[in-house]
Phi, psi and omega in degrees: 000128178298159183292155177282327180278165179281129172235145182208161170240134179228119182220150169245123187243148167291150184282070178229153177291332176296317178295321177301310182299320179297316180292320179297322176296319177298318178300317181300317178294315179301316181297319178293318180301323183260016177052044180293122174285163177055047184297319182300311181296320179294319177294321178299316178297313179300312182298317180295315180297316180291319178300315179298317180294321183282309185284309185271316183286323187243002179052034180054033179275112184294350177273350176265154183245147174239130180253137180223134173235127176243124184231134178239127174218120185052243183250036181228124177251126178242131179236124177241128181229134175222151179228170182265008180283180183285348183091188179207164180276086182295333179297324179291331183266351188304314183257012182297133175242113181290152173289159184306321185267001179297138179268349179215179180091013182258353189301308182297322178296319177298314180297318179297325181285335186248351183247149179270339176211141178223128178227127173254153169282176184305315185277344182087015179262000177223139185223135174236127181241141178232129175239130173269126185257159179295000000 
């Protein structure tokens, strides 16, 4: 059972895939420590949000920063990710269905399938995801 009080991880990362992997490993330990249910799905959501911010938002520029806050309270996981990039037109991607052989373009669909609430800021450089857990 997740904790009743609010627990969170708050980090600012350089926009690199190495930093992403390090943070996801930290998240996995944190999730286990706090008995987070549905860990695989939660890690997938976190990884997708961070990958988009690092690869697309920041072009893997290690001089740009990505901020992430993961918060758990009772049976609700909230993930907030922001990057220093120009953003993107998330409205244009909301209903996008990738072709079977596409190697990218699946991110918003993955988030829509696994999250109960998704909020982007106007420019698309900040994202807040909410998952209700068992």
